A tleap script that builds the chain and sets N, CA, C and O, in Angstrom:
source leaprc.protein.ff14SB
mol = sequence {
  NMET HIE HIE THR GLU ARG GLU VAL THR LEU
  ILE ALA ASN ARG THR ARG ASN ASN PRO ALA
  PHE LEU TRP LEU THR GLU ASP GLU LYS ALA
  LEU ILE TYR GLN LYS MET ARG GLN ALA GLY
  THR ASP ASN PHE SER ALA TYR ALA ARG LYS
  MET LEU ILE ASP GLY TYR VAL ILE GLN LEU
  ASP TYR SER ASP VAL LYS LYS MET THR ALA
  GLU ILE GLN LYS ILE GLY VAL ASN ILE ASN
  GLN ILE ALA GLN ARG VAL ASN ALA ALA SER
  THR VAL TYR GLU ALA ASP ILE GLN GLU ILE
  LYS GLU ARG LEU ALA GLN ILE TRP GLN LEU
  GLN GLN SER THR LEU SER SER GLN CPRO
}
set mol.1.N position { 81.250 33.198 -9.153 }
set mol.1.CA position { 82.134 33.512 -10.384 }
set mol.1.C position { 82.635 32.336 -10.945 }
set mol.1.O position { 83.239 31.442 -10.354 }
set mol.2.N position { 82.349 32.398 -12.098 }
set mol.2.CA position { 83.153 31.243 -13.108 }
set mol.2.C position { 84.201 31.533 -13.606 }
set mol.2.O position { 84.179 32.461 -14.415 }
set mol.3.N position { 85.441 30.891 -13.329 }
set mol.3.CA position { 86.968 31.103 -13.895 }
set mol.3.C position { 87.071 29.913 -15.041 }
set mol.3.O position { 86.533 28.805 -15.035 }
set mol.4.N position { 87.941 30.514 -16.026 }
set mol.4.CA position { 88.327 29.516 -16.965 }
set mol.4.C position { 89.556 28.591 -16.351 }
set mol.4.O position { 90.148 28.921 -15.323 }
set mol.5.N position { 89.841 27.508 -17.030 }
set mol.5.CA position { 90.680 26.717 -16.555 }
set mol.5.C position { 92.147 27.187 -16.268 }
set mol.5.O position { 92.799 26.797 -15.300 }
set mol.6.N position { 92.609 28.102 -17.252 }
set mol.6.CA position { 93.847 28.989 -16.934 }
set mol.6.C position { 93.852 29.757 -15.624 }
set mol.6.O position { 94.772 29.750 -14.806 }
set mol.7.N position { 92.592 30.487 -15.521 }
set mol.7.CA position { 92.460 31.405 -14.173 }
set mol.7.C position { 92.652 30.378 -13.014 }
set mol.7.O position { 93.442 30.541 -12.084 }
set mol.8.N position { 91.918 29.411 -13.165 }
set mol.8.CA position { 91.867 28.437 -11.823 }
set mol.8.C position { 93.328 27.941 -11.571 }
set mol.8.O position { 93.748 27.803 -10.422 }
set mol.9.N position { 94.104 27.672 -12.690 }
set mol.9.CA position { 95.486 27.170 -12.389 }
set mol.9.C position { 96.254 28.288 -11.728 }
set mol.9.O position { 96.972 28.110 -10.745 }
set mol.10.N position { 96.060 29.470 -12.330 }
set mol.10.CA position { 96.708 30.755 -11.961 }
set mol.10.C position { 96.449 31.088 -10.401 }
set mol.10.O position { 97.339 31.566 -9.697 }
set mol.11.N position { 95.272 30.821 -9.966 }
set mol.11.CA position { 94.567 31.124 -8.751 }
set mol.11.C position { 95.353 29.929 -7.667 }
set mol.11.O position { 95.904 30.244 -6.613 }
set mol.12.N position { 95.260 28.661 -8.152 }
set mol.12.CA position { 95.681 27.532 -7.573 }
set mol.12.C position { 97.223 27.700 -7.147 }
set mol.12.O position { 97.606 27.454 -6.003 }
set mol.13.N position { 98.065 28.141 -8.174 }
set mol.13.CA position { 99.306 28.573 -8.026 }
set mol.13.C position { 99.963 29.720 -7.167 }
set mol.13.O position { 101.146 29.816 -6.840 }
set mol.14.N position { 98.876 30.601 -6.867 }
set mol.14.CA position { 99.238 31.745 -6.242 }
set mol.14.C position { 99.676 31.487 -4.779 }
set mol.14.O position { 99.073 30.742 -4.006 }
set mol.15.N position { 100.770 32.175 -4.497 }
set mol.15.CA position { 101.453 32.178 -2.980 }
set mol.15.C position { 100.265 32.673 -2.038 }
set mol.15.O position { 99.856 32.065 -1.049 }
set mol.16.N position { 99.786 33.888 -2.525 }
set mol.16.CA position { 98.725 34.582 -1.811 }
set mol.16.C position { 97.359 34.049 -2.251 }
set mol.16.O position { 96.973 34.347 -3.382 }
set mol.17.N position { 96.636 33.332 -1.507 }
set mol.17.CA position { 95.472 32.919 -2.363 }
set mol.17.C position { 94.188 33.186 -1.455 }
set mol.17.O position { 93.166 32.516 -1.607 }
set mol.18.N position { 94.297 34.238 -0.468 }
set mol.18.CA position { 93.280 34.650 0.293 }
set mol.18.C position { 92.927 36.213 0.020 }
set mol.18.O position { 93.418 37.160 0.634 }
set mol.19.N position { 91.962 36.286 -1.045 }
set mol.19.CA position { 91.600 37.705 -1.141 }
set mol.19.C position { 90.961 38.632 -0.068 }
set mol.19.O position { 90.198 38.157 0.772 }
set mol.20.N position { 91.269 39.935 -0.096 }
set mol.20.CA position { 90.604 40.769 0.968 }
set mol.20.C position { 90.148 41.917 0.137 }
set mol.20.O position { 90.840 42.385 -0.767 }
set mol.21.N position { 88.927 42.375 0.474 }
set mol.21.CA position { 88.253 43.455 -0.177 }
set mol.21.C position { 88.012 44.650 0.880 }
set mol.21.O position { 87.911 44.394 2.080 }
set mol.22.N position { 87.937 45.771 0.455 }
set mol.22.CA position { 87.481 46.905 1.225 }
set mol.22.C position { 86.935 47.997 0.418 }
set mol.22.O position { 87.444 48.134 -0.695 }
set mol.23.N position { 85.975 48.821 0.767 }
set mol.23.CA position { 85.207 49.785 0.154 }
set mol.23.C position { 85.768 51.069 0.552 }
set mol.23.O position { 85.985 51.289 1.744 }
set mol.24.N position { 86.052 52.046 -0.463 }
set mol.24.CA position { 86.473 53.343 -0.256 }
set mol.24.C position { 85.499 54.388 -0.673 }
set mol.24.O position { 84.646 54.158 -1.531 }
set mol.25.N position { 85.620 55.537 -0.070 }
set mol.25.CA position { 85.254 56.704 -0.997 }
set mol.25.C position { 85.897 57.192 -1.934 }
set mol.25.O position { 86.964 56.604 -2.113 }
set mol.26.N position { 85.663 58.201 -2.762 }
set mol.26.CA position { 86.572 58.603 -3.651 }
set mol.26.C position { 87.600 59.237 -2.948 }
set mol.26.O position { 88.767 59.030 -3.281 }
set mol.27.N position { 87.294 60.062 -1.923 }
set mol.27.CA position { 88.377 60.982 -1.200 }
set mol.27.C position { 89.575 59.964 -0.714 }
set mol.27.O position { 90.766 60.127 -0.982 }
set mol.28.N position { 88.990 58.818 0.097 }
set mol.28.CA position { 89.901 57.990 0.634 }
set mol.28.C position { 90.834 57.304 -0.321 }
set mol.28.O position { 91.986 56.970 -0.045 }
set mol.29.N position { 90.167 57.109 -1.580 }
set mol.29.CA position { 90.753 56.342 -2.669 }
set mol.29.C position { 91.939 57.356 -3.098 }
set mol.29.O position { 93.096 56.936 -3.095 }
set mol.30.N position { 91.699 58.471 -3.406 }
set mol.30.CA position { 92.462 59.583 -3.638 }
set mol.30.C position { 93.564 59.546 -2.943 }
set mol.30.O position { 94.640 59.398 -3.523 }
set mol.31.N position { 93.477 59.690 -1.384 }
set mol.31.CA position { 94.393 59.886 -0.507 }
set mol.31.C position { 95.362 58.765 -0.583 }
set mol.31.O position { 96.583 58.919 -0.578 }
set mol.32.N position { 94.667 57.487 -0.662 }
set mol.32.CA position { 95.660 56.231 -0.482 }
set mol.32.C position { 96.419 56.193 -1.782 }
set mol.32.O position { 97.529 55.665 -1.718 }
set mol.33.N position { 96.018 56.664 -2.969 }
set mol.33.CA position { 96.814 56.698 -4.248 }
set mol.33.C position { 97.922 58.015 -4.101 }
set mol.33.O position { 98.946 58.107 -4.777 }
set mol.34.N position { 97.585 58.771 -3.309 }
set mol.34.CA position { 98.647 59.879 -3.177 }
set mol.34.C position { 99.707 59.555 -2.415 }
set mol.34.O position { 100.849 59.945 -2.659 }
set mol.35.N position { 99.375 58.794 -1.407 }
set mol.35.CA position { 100.365 58.259 -0.394 }
set mol.35.C position { 101.323 56.928 -1.066 }
set mol.35.O position { 102.461 56.604 -0.727 }
set mol.36.N position { 100.512 56.343 -2.047 }
set mol.36.CA position { 101.274 55.453 -2.720 }
set mol.36.C position { 102.407 56.113 -3.625 }
set mol.36.O position { 103.541 55.634 -3.645 }
set mol.37.N position { 102.089 57.120 -4.297 }
set mol.37.CA position { 102.683 57.952 -5.039 }
set mol.37.C position { 104.081 58.592 -4.224 }
set mol.37.O position { 105.207 58.691 -4.711 }
set mol.38.N position { 103.686 58.953 -2.970 }
set mol.38.CA position { 104.797 59.440 -2.247 }
set mol.38.C position { 105.725 58.427 -1.782 }
set mol.38.O position { 106.857 58.739 -1.412 }
set mol.39.N position { 105.237 57.040 -1.779 }
set mol.39.CA position { 106.025 55.891 -1.361 }
set mol.39.C position { 106.708 55.381 -2.477 }
set mol.39.O position { 107.575 54.520 -2.335 }
set mol.40.N position { 106.370 55.874 -3.674 }
set mol.40.CA position { 107.172 55.397 -4.877 }
set mol.40.C position { 106.592 53.848 -5.450 }
set mol.40.O position { 107.299 52.993 -5.984 }
set mol.41.N position { 105.361 53.764 -5.228 }
set mol.41.CA position { 105.010 52.519 -5.850 }
set mol.41.C position { 103.406 52.803 -6.371 }
set mol.41.O position { 102.628 53.591 -5.833 }
set mol.42.N position { 103.152 52.033 -7.447 }
set mol.42.CA position { 101.904 52.091 -8.142 }
set mol.42.C position { 101.031 50.733 -7.907 }
set mol.42.O position { 99.954 50.550 -8.475 }
set mol.43.N position { 101.667 49.734 -6.936 }
set mol.43.CA position { 101.165 48.470 -6.873 }
set mol.43.C position { 100.324 48.594 -5.599 }
set mol.43.O position { 100.831 48.579 -4.477 }
set mol.44.N position { 99.129 48.707 -5.811 }
set mol.44.CA position { 97.921 48.753 -4.764 }
set mol.44.C position { 98.188 47.646 -3.662 }
set mol.44.O position { 98.406 47.910 -2.480 }
set mol.45.N position { 98.138 46.237 -4.261 }
set mol.45.CA position { 98.095 45.289 -3.205 }
set mol.45.C position { 99.411 45.094 -2.342 }
set mol.45.O position { 99.405 44.624 -1.204 }
set mol.46.N position { 100.669 45.562 -3.107 }
set mol.46.CA position { 101.975 45.584 -2.435 }
set mol.46.C position { 101.681 46.573 -1.274 }
set mol.46.O position { 101.749 46.270 -0.082 }
set mol.47.N position { 101.368 47.708 -1.732 }
set mol.47.CA position { 101.282 48.771 -0.664 }
set mol.47.C position { 100.400 48.458 0.437 }
set mol.47.O position { 100.805 48.687 1.577 }
set mol.48.N position { 99.077 47.894 0.229 }
set mol.48.CA position { 98.066 47.718 1.032 }
set mol.48.C position { 98.764 46.620 2.143 }
set mol.48.O position { 98.687 46.765 3.363 }
set mol.49.N position { 99.424 45.551 1.494 }
set mol.49.CA position { 99.834 44.521 2.368 }
set mol.49.C position { 101.032 45.192 3.250 }
set mol.49.O position { 101.023 44.983 4.463 }
set mol.50.N position { 101.800 45.787 2.820 }
set mol.50.CA position { 102.892 46.623 3.412 }
set mol.50.C position { 102.408 47.388 4.736 }
set mol.50.O position { 102.762 47.258 5.907 }
set mol.51.N position { 101.476 48.225 4.131 }
set mol.51.CA position { 100.773 48.975 5.328 }
set mol.51.C position { 100.038 48.284 6.619 }
set mol.51.O position { 100.089 48.624 7.801 }
set mol.52.N position { 99.327 47.184 5.990 }
set mol.52.CA position { 98.446 46.189 7.207 }
set mol.52.C position { 99.372 45.551 7.766 }
set mol.52.O position { 99.182 45.352 8.966 }
set mol.53.N position { 100.496 45.076 7.251 }
set mol.53.CA position { 101.361 44.268 8.185 }
set mol.53.C position { 102.327 45.020 9.020 }
set mol.53.O position { 102.553 44.614 10.160 }
set mol.54.N position { 102.982 46.194 8.513 }
set mol.54.CA position { 104.085 46.816 9.027 }
set mol.54.C position { 103.802 48.228 9.269 }
set mol.54.O position { 104.735 48.938 9.646 }
set mol.55.N position { 102.612 48.743 9.100 }
set mol.55.CA position { 102.069 50.061 9.536 }
set mol.55.C position { 101.805 49.950 10.955 }
set mol.55.O position { 101.908 48.949 11.664 }
set mol.56.N position { 101.423 51.208 11.290 }
set mol.56.CA position { 100.957 51.398 12.968 }
set mol.56.C position { 99.892 52.437 13.082 }
set mol.56.O position { 99.737 53.301 12.219 }
set mol.57.N position { 99.252 52.354 14.021 }
set mol.57.CA position { 98.328 53.180 14.365 }
set mol.57.C position { 98.609 53.915 15.502 }
set mol.57.O position { 98.959 53.295 16.507 }
set mol.58.N position { 98.505 55.357 15.539 }
set mol.58.CA position { 98.728 56.102 16.677 }
set mol.58.C position { 97.641 56.564 17.303 }
set mol.58.O position { 96.892 57.339 16.707 }
set mol.59.N position { 97.353 56.119 18.741 }
set mol.59.CA position { 96.225 56.411 19.342 }
set mol.59.C position { 96.864 57.636 20.351 }
set mol.59.O position { 97.822 57.496 21.112 }
set mol.60.N position { 96.116 58.792 20.153 }
set mol.60.CA position { 96.278 59.911 20.957 }
set mol.60.C position { 95.531 59.951 22.276 }
set mol.60.O position { 94.338 59.660 22.186 }
set mol.61.N position { 95.961 60.236 23.413 }
set mol.61.CA position { 95.381 60.423 24.485 }
set mol.61.C position { 95.014 62.006 24.880 }
set mol.61.O position { 95.920 62.666 25.389 }
set mol.62.N position { 93.860 62.566 24.685 }
set mol.62.CA position { 93.716 63.684 24.866 }
set mol.62.C position { 93.041 64.226 26.225 }
set mol.62.O position { 92.621 65.373 26.379 }
set mol.63.N position { 93.017 63.253 27.128 }
set mol.63.CA position { 92.361 63.523 28.402 }
set mol.63.C position { 93.088 64.565 29.238 }
set mol.63.O position { 92.472 65.480 29.787 }
set mol.64.N position { 94.339 64.422 29.324 }
set mol.64.CA position { 95.062 65.499 30.136 }
set mol.64.C position { 94.756 67.025 29.391 }
set mol.64.O position { 94.676 68.067 30.042 }
set mol.65.N position { 94.617 66.951 28.057 }
set mol.65.CA position { 94.405 68.283 27.416 }
set mol.65.C position { 93.070 68.659 27.795 }
set mol.65.O position { 92.944 69.850 28.081 }
set mol.66.N position { 91.998 67.908 27.871 }
set mol.66.CA position { 90.600 68.058 28.032 }
set mol.66.C position { 90.384 68.534 29.573 }
set mol.66.O position { 89.519 69.339 29.920 }
set mol.67.N position { 91.331 67.890 30.450 }
set mol.67.CA position { 91.196 68.348 31.869 }
set mol.67.C position { 91.720 69.738 31.842 }
set mol.67.O position { 90.993 70.604 32.329 }
set mol.68.N position { 92.936 70.102 31.319 }
set mol.68.CA position { 93.408 71.055 31.329 }
set mol.68.C position { 92.365 72.567 30.984 }
set mol.68.O position { 92.166 73.615 31.598 }
set mol.69.N position { 91.847 71.955 29.590 }
set mol.69.CA position { 90.959 73.017 29.175 }
set mol.69.C position { 89.834 73.269 30.015 }
set mol.69.O position { 89.365 74.402 29.905 }
set mol.70.N position { 89.172 72.342 30.990 }
set mol.70.CA position { 88.214 72.490 31.742 }
set mol.70.C position { 88.555 73.507 32.899 }
set mol.70.O position { 87.808 74.361 33.376 }
set mol.71.N position { 89.957 73.195 33.263 }
set mol.71.CA position { 90.451 74.044 34.360 }
set mol.71.C position { 90.686 75.481 33.704 }
set mol.71.O position { 90.185 76.452 34.271 }
set mol.72.N position { 91.289 75.626 32.750 }
set mol.72.CA position { 91.421 76.985 32.356 }
set mol.72.C position { 90.035 77.674 32.133 }
set mol.72.O position { 89.923 78.871 32.398 }
set mol.73.N position { 89.064 77.012 31.694 }
set mol.73.CA position { 87.886 77.685 31.552 }
set mol.73.C position { 87.197 78.062 33.127 }
set mol.73.O position { 86.523 79.079 33.287 }
set mol.74.N position { 87.421 77.282 34.012 }
set mol.74.CA position { 87.119 77.677 35.284 }
set mol.74.C position { 87.895 78.986 35.862 }
set mol.74.O position { 87.390 79.860 36.567 }
set mol.75.N position { 89.184 78.924 35.421 }
set mol.75.CA position { 90.165 80.152 35.906 }
set mol.75.C position { 89.647 81.422 34.895 }
set mol.75.O position { 89.867 82.576 35.264 }
set mol.76.N position { 89.044 81.198 33.778 }
set mol.76.CA position { 88.534 82.196 32.805 }
set mol.76.C position { 87.343 82.989 33.474 }
set mol.76.O position { 87.183 84.209 33.471 }
set mol.77.N position { 86.505 81.972 34.077 }
set mol.77.CA position { 85.300 82.468 34.719 }
set mol.77.C position { 85.665 83.395 35.883 }
set mol.77.O position { 85.128 84.491 36.046 }
set mol.78.N position { 86.662 82.859 36.725 }
set mol.78.CA position { 87.246 83.771 38.031 }
set mol.78.C position { 87.753 85.141 37.324 }
set mol.78.O position { 87.477 86.234 37.820 }
set mol.79.N position { 88.433 85.026 36.256 }
set mol.79.CA position { 88.970 86.322 35.765 }
set mol.79.C position { 87.863 87.395 35.292 }
set mol.79.O position { 88.026 88.611 35.393 }
set mol.80.N position { 86.751 86.794 34.777 }
set mol.80.CA position { 85.592 87.538 34.277 }
set mol.80.C position { 84.972 88.078 35.489 }
set mol.80.O position { 84.636 89.261 35.436 }
set mol.81.N position { 84.726 87.332 36.732 }
set mol.81.CA position { 84.255 87.941 37.663 }
set mol.81.C position { 84.939 88.941 38.379 }
set mol.81.O position { 84.367 89.762 39.096 }
set mol.82.N position { 86.369 88.876 38.164 }
set mol.82.CA position { 87.224 90.100 38.542 }
set mol.82.C position { 87.032 91.186 37.849 }
set mol.82.O position { 86.984 92.292 38.388 }
set mol.83.N position { 86.896 90.997 36.556 }
set mol.83.CA position { 86.721 92.140 35.635 }
set mol.83.C position { 85.611 92.890 35.855 }
set mol.83.O position { 85.605 94.116 35.751 }
set mol.84.N position { 84.364 92.010 36.251 }
set mol.84.CA position { 83.021 92.688 36.633 }
set mol.84.C position { 82.999 93.451 37.689 }
set mol.84.O position { 82.370 94.509 37.719 }
set mol.85.N position { 83.802 92.913 38.832 }
set mol.85.CA position { 84.006 93.869 39.991 }
set mol.85.C position { 84.656 95.188 39.694 }
set mol.85.O position { 84.197 96.243 40.131 }
set mol.86.N position { 85.771 95.113 38.917 }
set mol.86.CA position { 86.540 96.251 38.548 }
set mol.86.C position { 85.711 97.155 37.977 }
set mol.86.O position { 85.788 98.332 38.330 }
set mol.87.N position { 84.716 96.719 36.928 }
set mol.87.CA position { 83.965 97.607 36.136 }
set mol.87.C position { 82.715 98.009 37.024 }
set mol.87.O position { 82.126 99.073 36.834 }
set mol.88.N position { 82.431 97.320 37.769 }
set mol.88.CA position { 81.333 97.948 38.804 }
set mol.88.C position { 81.838 98.887 39.755 }
set mol.88.O position { 81.062 99.751 40.163 }
set mol.89.N position { 82.967 98.857 40.155 }
set mol.89.CA position { 83.620 99.720 41.181 }
set mol.89.C position { 84.276 100.928 40.339 }
set mol.89.O position { 84.364 102.019 40.903 }
set mol.90.N position { 84.732 100.789 39.037 }
set mol.90.CA position { 85.499 101.732 38.362 }
set mol.90.C position { 86.877 101.844 39.077 }
set mol.90.O position { 87.598 102.804 38.805 }
set mol.91.N position { 87.236 100.996 39.891 }
set mol.91.CA position { 88.399 101.144 40.436 }
set mol.91.C position { 89.152 99.819 40.444 }
set mol.91.O position { 88.526 98.788 40.693 }
set mol.92.N position { 90.324 99.788 40.213 }
set mol.92.CA position { 91.193 98.691 40.397 }
set mol.92.C position { 92.003 98.329 41.780 }
set mol.92.O position { 92.803 99.062 42.362 }
set mol.93.N position { 91.665 97.256 42.084 }
set mol.93.CA position { 92.189 96.993 43.687 }
set mol.93.C position { 93.356 96.178 43.576 }
set mol.93.O position { 93.377 95.290 42.723 }
set mol.94.N position { 94.377 96.380 44.370 }
set mol.94.CA position { 95.732 95.475 44.217 }
set mol.94.C position { 95.306 94.134 44.419 }
set mol.94.O position { 95.941 93.224 43.885 }
set mol.95.N position { 94.093 93.850 45.277 }
set mol.95.CA position { 93.841 92.218 45.590 }
set mol.95.C position { 93.291 91.623 44.237 }
set mol.95.O position { 93.559 90.464 43.920 }
set mol.96.N position { 92.469 92.494 43.401 }
set mol.96.CA position { 92.079 91.960 42.128 }
set mol.96.C position { 93.251 91.583 41.152 }
set mol.96.O position { 93.350 90.545 40.499 }
set mol.97.N position { 94.055 92.572 41.189 }
set mol.97.CA position { 95.229 92.378 40.309 }
set mol.97.C position { 95.971 91.295 40.653 }
set mol.97.O position { 96.387 90.551 39.765 }
set mol.98.N position { 96.288 91.013 42.199 }
set mol.98.CA position { 97.003 89.971 42.524 }
set mol.98.C position { 96.344 88.581 42.226 }
set mol.98.O position { 97.017 87.615 41.867 }
set mol.99.N position { 94.913 88.538 42.405 }
set mol.99.CA position { 94.321 87.311 42.155 }
set mol.99.C position { 94.285 86.790 40.504 }
set mol.99.O position { 94.193 85.632 40.096 }
set mol.100.N position { 94.388 88.037 39.727 }
set mol.100.CA position { 94.569 87.753 38.201 }
set mol.100.C position { 96.113 87.109 38.086 }
set mol.100.O position { 96.358 86.162 37.338 }
set mol.101.N position { 96.938 87.642 38.782 }
set mol.101.CA position { 98.263 87.009 38.641 }
set mol.101.C position { 98.274 85.540 39.161 }
set mol.101.O position { 98.905 84.606 38.664 }
set mol.102.N position { 97.541 85.511 40.142 }
set mol.102.CA position { 97.630 83.946 40.579 }
set mol.102.C position { 96.924 82.857 39.695 }
set mol.102.O position { 97.320 81.726 39.413 }
set mol.103.N position { 95.686 83.554 39.308 }
set mol.103.CA position { 95.011 82.874 38.100 }
set mol.103.C position { 96.063 82.470 36.821 }
set mol.103.O position { 96.073 81.360 36.289 }
set mol.104.N position { 96.755 83.362 36.523 }
set mol.104.CA position { 97.441 83.223 35.389 }
set mol.104.C position { 98.922 82.163 35.820 }
set mol.104.O position { 99.410 81.402 34.983 }
set mol.105.N position { 99.296 82.254 36.783 }
set mol.105.CA position { 100.245 81.143 37.347 }
set mol.105.C position { 99.660 80.008 37.405 }
set mol.105.O position { 100.399 79.076 37.086 }
set mol.106.N position { 98.441 79.683 37.738 }
set mol.106.CA position { 97.858 78.414 37.744 }
set mol.106.C position { 97.663 77.979 36.300 }
set mol.106.O position { 97.781 76.783 36.036 }
set mol.107.N position { 97.403 78.771 35.439 }
set mol.107.CA position { 97.315 78.251 33.990 }
set mol.107.C position { 98.734 77.821 33.701 }
set mol.107.O position { 98.905 76.657 33.338 }
set mol.108.N position { 99.713 78.587 33.813 }
set mol.108.CA position { 101.087 78.116 33.601 }
set mol.108.C position { 101.470 76.825 34.275 }
set mol.108.O position { 102.158 76.003 33.670 }
set mol.109.N position { 100.997 76.588 35.660 }
set mol.109.CA position { 101.351 75.495 36.193 }
set mol.109.C position { 100.738 74.324 35.637 }
set mol.109.O position { 101.391 73.280 35.638 }
set mol.110.N position { 99.370 74.350 35.075 }
set mol.110.CA position { 98.594 73.437 34.464 }
set mol.110.C position { 99.402 72.868 33.144 }
set mol.110.O position { 99.732 71.699 32.941 }
set mol.111.N position { 99.627 74.000 32.316 }
set mol.111.CA position { 100.237 73.743 31.138 }
set mol.111.C position { 101.570 72.823 31.247 }
set mol.111.O position { 101.827 71.901 30.474 }
set mol.112.N position { 102.435 73.265 32.426 }
set mol.112.CA position { 103.653 72.711 32.505 }
set mol.112.C position { 103.319 71.257 32.831 }
set mol.112.O position { 103.658 70.349 32.072 }
set mol.113.N position { 102.631 71.038 34.002 }
set mol.113.CA position { 102.233 69.696 34.476 }
set mol.113.C position { 101.598 68.810 33.260 }
set mol.113.O position { 102.009 67.666 33.061 }
set mol.114.N position { 100.731 69.307 32.580 }
set mol.114.CA position { 100.196 68.484 31.263 }
set mol.114.C position { 101.439 68.186 30.388 }
set mol.114.O position { 101.662 67.003 30.132 }
set mol.115.N position { 102.102 68.947 30.003 }
set mol.115.CA position { 103.193 68.817 28.835 }
set mol.115.C position { 104.230 67.903 29.488 }
set mol.115.O position { 104.676 66.976 28.813 }
set mol.116.N position { 104.706 68.105 30.894 }
set mol.116.CA position { 105.627 67.093 31.272 }
set mol.116.C position { 105.157 65.715 31.425 }
set mol.116.O position { 105.954 64.779 31.475 }
set mol.117.N position { 103.826 65.552 31.504 }
set mol.117.CA position { 103.457 64.120 31.601 }
set mol.117.C position { 103.045 63.393 30.313 }
set mol.117.O position { 102.585 62.251 30.306 }
set mol.118.N position { 103.272 64.238 29.099 }
set mol.118.CA position { 103.313 63.516 27.914 }
set mol.118.C position { 104.591 62.891 27.621 }
set mol.118.O position { 105.654 63.233 28.140 }
set mol.119.N position { 104.429 61.866 26.683 }
set mol.119.CA position { 105.513 60.836 26.504 }
set mol.119.C position { 106.344 61.522 25.295 }
set mol.119.O position { 107.345 60.968 24.842 }
savepdb mol mol.pdb
quit
């Protein structure tokens, strides 16, 4: 790119003389400008610098939730098996009801354990 003498002087006198570029989709650009308006600025460079330097990234760990979901699915299979036995026998047995209660208690224990381990 060819610069005029005035542009070269302006560039040389800049405190910030290291440009950074990024490519955005229209949706990303719109979202950024919406957030800029919420922050009360229309200066993209200042906003980008502030966010890149002072902003933070939140990394969420869903591994406990995934484990809990897998366990709940297993318990759901157990409950479906109980329901099939009840339907086949056309009779509800106290042992089946007790097993359902135990499986439900397992779900609550899993949930409590998972939630208490979260920061």
